[in-house]
C-alpha positions as CSV (number, residue, x, y, z in Angstrom):
1,M,112.1,127.0,88.6
2,S,115.5,125.6,89.3
3,D,116.1,123.8,92.6
4,G,113.2,125.5,94.1
5,Q,114.7,129.0,94.4
6,S,111.5,130.8,95.4
7,H,111.1,134.0,96.9
8,R,107.4,133.7,97.2
9,S,106.1,134.5,100.5
10,G,105.7,131.3,102.7
11,F,107.6,128.9,100.4
12,L,110.8,127.3,101.5
13,R,114.0,128.2,100.0
14,S,117.1,125.9,99.3
15,D,119.2,127.5,102.1
16,E,116.1,127.5,104.5
17,H,115.9,123.6,103.6
18,D,119.5,123.1,104.5
19,A,119.2,124.9,107.8
20,M,116.0,122.9,108.6
21,L,117.9,119.6,108.0
22,R,120.6,120.9,110.5
23,F,117.7,121.7,113.0
24,I,116.0,118.3,112.9
25,D,119.3,116.4,113.0
26,G,120.3,118.6,116.3
27,N,116.8,118.2,117.9
28,N,116.6,115.8,120.8
29,E,113.0,115.8,121.2
30,S,111.1,112.3,121.2
31,V,108.8,113.6,118.4
32,L,109.2,116.7,116.2
33,A,106.4,117.9,113.9
34,L,107.0,120.5,111.2
35,R,104.9,122.3,108.5
36,R,106.4,123.4,105.3
37,L,105.4,124.7,102.0
38,Y,107.5,124.0,98.8
39,P,107.1,125.6,95.5
40,E,106.6,123.5,92.3
41,G,109.9,122.0,90.9
42,F,111.7,122.2,94.4
43,K,114.4,119.5,94.7
44,S,115.9,118.5,97.7
45,P,119.6,117.2,97.6
46,V,120.4,113.6,98.8
47,H,120.3,113.6,102.5
48,L,119.4,111.5,105.4
49,H,117.9,111.9,109.0
50,G,118.9,110.1,112.2
51,K,115.1,110.0,113.2
52,T,112.4,107.9,111.3
53,Q,110.5,110.4,109.2
54,L,106.7,110.4,108.3
55,W,106.2,112.7,105.4
56,F,102.6,113.6,105.0
57,A,101.4,115.3,101.7
58,H,98.5,117.6,103.0
59,S,98.4,119.1,99.4
60,G,100.4,118.6,96.2
61,V,102.4,115.5,94.9
62,V,106.0,114.5,96.0
63,V,108.4,112.0,94.4
64,V,111.1,110.5,96.8
65,S,114.1,108.8,95.2
66,T,116.5,106.5,97.0
67,G,119.2,104.2,95.5
68,D,116.6,101.3,95.5
69,G,113.7,103.1,94.0
70,R,111.2,105.9,93.7
71,W,107.9,106.6,95.9
72,M,105.2,108.8,95.1
73,I,103.4,110.7,97.9
74,P,99.9,111.9,96.7
75,P,97.8,114.0,98.7
76,G,96.2,112.3,101.8
77,H,99.1,109.9,101.7
78,G,102.3,109.7,103.6
79,L,105.8,108.1,103.2
80,I,107.4,106.4,106.1
81,I,111.2,106.9,105.7
82,P,113.6,104.7,107.7
83,A,116.2,106.6,109.7
84,G,119.6,106.7,108.0
85,L,118.2,106.2,104.4
86,Q,119.6,108.5,101.9
87,H,116.9,110.1,99.9
88,S,116.0,113.2,97.8
89,S,112.7,114.6,96.8
90,E,111.3,116.5,93.9
91,M,108.0,118.6,94.2
92,I,105.7,117.8,91.3
93,S,103.5,120.8,92.2
94,E,103.0,123.2,95.1
95,V,103.1,121.3,98.3
96,E,102.2,121.7,101.8
97,M,103.9,119.0,103.8
98,H,103.6,118.0,107.5
99,S,106.5,115.9,108.7
100,V,106.9,114.2,111.8
101,Y,110.3,112.9,113.1
102,V,110.6,110.1,115.8
103,H,113.4,108.0,117.3
104,R,114.1,105.0,115.1
105,D,112.8,102.6,117.7
106,V,109.4,104.2,117.9
107,I,108.6,103.2,114.3
108,I,110.5,100.3,113.0
109,T,110.7,99.9,109.3
110,D,113.9,98.7,107.1
111,R,112.4,100.1,103.8
112,P,110.1,103.2,102.6
113,R,106.4,102.6,102.9
114,V,103.7,104.8,101.2
115,V,100.6,104.9,103.4
116,E,97.1,106.1,103.3
117,V,96.7,108.8,106.1
118,T,93.3,108.4,107.9
119,A,91.3,111.3,109.1
120,L,92.3,110.5,112.7
121,A,96.2,110.5,111.8
122,G,95.9,113.6,109.8
123,N,94.1,115.5,112.4
124,L,96.7,114.4,115.1
125,I,99.5,115.3,112.9
126,E,97.9,118.8,112.5
127,E,97.6,118.9,116.2
128,L,101.1,118.3,116.6
129,V,102.3,120.8,114.0
130,Q,100.1,123.4,115.6
131,D,101.4,122.6,118.9
132,D,105.1,122.5,118.0
133,V,104.7,126.2,116.9
134,K,103.8,126.9,120.7
135,R,106.9,124.6,121.7
136,S,104.7,123.4,124.6
137,A,105.1,120.1,126.5
138,T,102.0,119.1,128.2
139,R,100.2,115.9,129.0
140,R,97.8,116.5,126.2
141,R,100.8,116.6,123.6
142,E,101.9,113.4,125.0
143,L,98.7,111.6,124.6
144,V,98.4,113.1,121.0
145,M,101.8,111.6,120.4
146,E,100.9,108.3,121.9
147,L,97.6,107.9,119.8
148,L,99.5,109.1,116.6
149,M,102.2,106.4,117.1
150,D,99.5,103.8,117.5
151,E,97.6,105.0,114.5
152,I,100.5,105.1,112.1
153,S,101.2,101.2,113.0
154,Q,97.9,100.5,111.6
155,L,98.0,102.9,108.4
156,P,97.0,100.8,105.3
157,E,100.2,100.6,102.8
158,K,99.6,101.5,99.2
159,P,101.2,100.4,96.0
160,L,102.9,103.8,95.3
161,G,106.5,102.6,95.5
162,L,108.6,101.7,92.6
163,P,111.4,99.5,93.7
164,F,114.6,99.1,91.6
165,P,116.3,95.6,91.5
166,S,119.7,95.1,92.9
167,H,120.8,93.4,89.8
168,P,122.6,96.1,87.8
169,H,121.7,95.3,84.2
170,I,117.8,95.2,85.2
171,A,118.1,98.2,87.2
172,A,119.6,100.1,84.2
173,L,116.6,99.0,82.0
174,C,114.4,100.3,85.0
175,R,115.9,103.7,84.9
176,H,115.8,103.9,81.0
177,F,112.3,102.7,81.1
178,L,111.3,105.6,83.3
179,S,112.9,108.1,81.0
180,A,110.8,106.8,78.2
181,P,108.1,104.8,79.5
182,A,106.0,102.4,77.1
183,A,103.1,100.4,78.2
184,N,103.3,97.9,75.4
185,T,106.9,96.8,76.4
186,S,106.7,93.0,76.8
187,I,108.4,90.7,79.0
188,D,110.1,89.0,76.1
189,D,111.5,92.4,75.1
190,W,113.3,92.5,78.5
191,A,114.2,88.9,78.7
192,L,115.7,89.1,75.3
193,A,117.9,92.3,76.2
194,L,119.2,90.7,79.2
195,G,119.9,87.4,77.4
196,M,117.5,85.2,79.7
197,S,114.7,83.0,79.1
198,R,111.4,84.5,79.8
199,R,110.9,82.3,82.9
200,T,114.2,83.2,84.5
201,F,113.5,87.1,84.1
202,T,110.0,87.0,85.6
203,R,111.2,84.9,88.6
204,L,114.5,87.2,89.0
205,F,112.4,90.5,88.7
206,R,109.7,89.4,91.2
207,A,112.5,88.2,93.6
208,E,114.6,91.6,93.2
209,T,111.5,93.9,93.4
210,G,108.7,92.1,95.1
211,V,106.4,92.8,92.4
212,S,105.7,91.3,89.0
213,F,107.2,92.9,85.8
214,V,103.8,93.9,84.5
215,T,102.8,95.5,87.9
216,W,105.9,97.4,88.0
217,R,105.6,98.6,84.2
218,Q,102.0,99.8,85.0
219,Q,103.2,101.6,88.0
220,A,106.2,103.1,86.2
221,C,104.0,104.5,83.3
222,I,101.9,106.4,85.9
223,F,104.9,107.6,87.9
224,A,106.5,109.0,84.6
225,S,103.0,110.6,83.7
226,L,102.7,112.8,86.6
227,P,105.2,115.4,85.8
228,R,104.0,115.8,82.4
229,L,100.5,116.0,83.5
230,A,101.3,118.6,86.1
231,S,103.1,120.7,83.6
232,G,99.8,121.1,81.6
233,E,100.4,118.4,79.0
234,S,97.1,116.8,77.8
235,V,95.8,113.5,78.8
236,T,95.6,112.2,75.2
237,N,99.3,113.2,74.5
238,V,100.7,111.5,77.8
239,A,98.5,108.3,77.3
240,L,99.7,107.9,73.7
241,D,103.3,108.7,74.1
242,A,103.3,106.1,76.9
243,G,102.2,103.4,74.5
244,Y,98.4,103.1,75.6
245,E,96.2,102.2,72.7
246,N,93.7,105.1,73.7
247,V,93.0,107.5,76.6
248,S,90.5,105.1,78.1
249,A,93.1,102.6,78.8
250,F,95.3,105.0,80.6
251,T,92.4,106.3,82.6
252,T,91.6,102.8,83.8
253,M,95.2,102.1,84.9
254,F,95.4,105.5,86.5
255,R,92.3,105.1,88.4
256,R,93.3,101.5,89.4
257,M,96.4,102.8,90.9
258,L,95.5,106.3,92.5
259,G,91.9,105.7,93.1
260,R,90.5,108.3,90.7
261,S,90.7,109.6,87.1
262,P,93.6,111.9,86.0
263,S,91.5,114.9,85.9
264,A,90.0,114.2,89.4
265,Y,93.2,113.3,90.9
266,L,95.1,116.3,89.6
267,K,92.3,118.7,90.7
268,S,92.4,117.4,94.2
269,S,96.1,118.1,94.2
270,G,95.7,121.6,93.2
271,I,96.9,121.0,89.4
272,R,95.0,122.2,86.5
273,I,94.6,119.5,83.7
274,I,94.2,119.9,80.1
275,R,91.9,117.4,78.4
276,H,92.8,117.8,74.9
277,P,95.9,118.9,72.7
């Protein structure tokens, strides 16, 4: 489905997405909450908001890209996007998103952060989304907003970001790796390609990304696997293509990162998964 051009009832079209962006930027309310349905394959162009955004995935999987990395939003999680940060997004499956926009001084962050949305936060967001349909300004709404802002400040951050280093040559290797991930790629492989010692490379990579190369590589393999799994490819094929020795090793890493097995995770996301080729 190219660029999310969908005429199915309820799903957002590209022209409607553009109109929504104009509406958000022109809105002066302290808190704005919106609910949108996106078709699988929808891609938003690079854009930014004048407000800080909490993008909550009620269902489905979204990957958000910036110049500094990529972030995955699974169901039950949200991405806090700083005001003024250019970003684009791709829907890995059909997605129901709840978005909350607030002035940049209400939620202060200098980088995107994936957070686990608690039951309380999810219910408060749902309340605001429903209330925004009515466009009512009541004391109850104000209290809901105040409680939500307090709850957001305490949401636990999850390691679902894939930062890119600013070092141009390392960043180029990172982007190439995402196009052809290999879990068996070693530190020595990258250090040699960059003409660095192993020690210099590992120190520089951590300084540039905030995580070790091994952690980044593991996360990158899982990132790259989701679109293929969502398209119906078997766990076996995806795991072996990514360089894992067996499906069990891939499943263990998947569970460590996302909290459940590939089949359980994708089932919760509304995606059918095929176990065998």
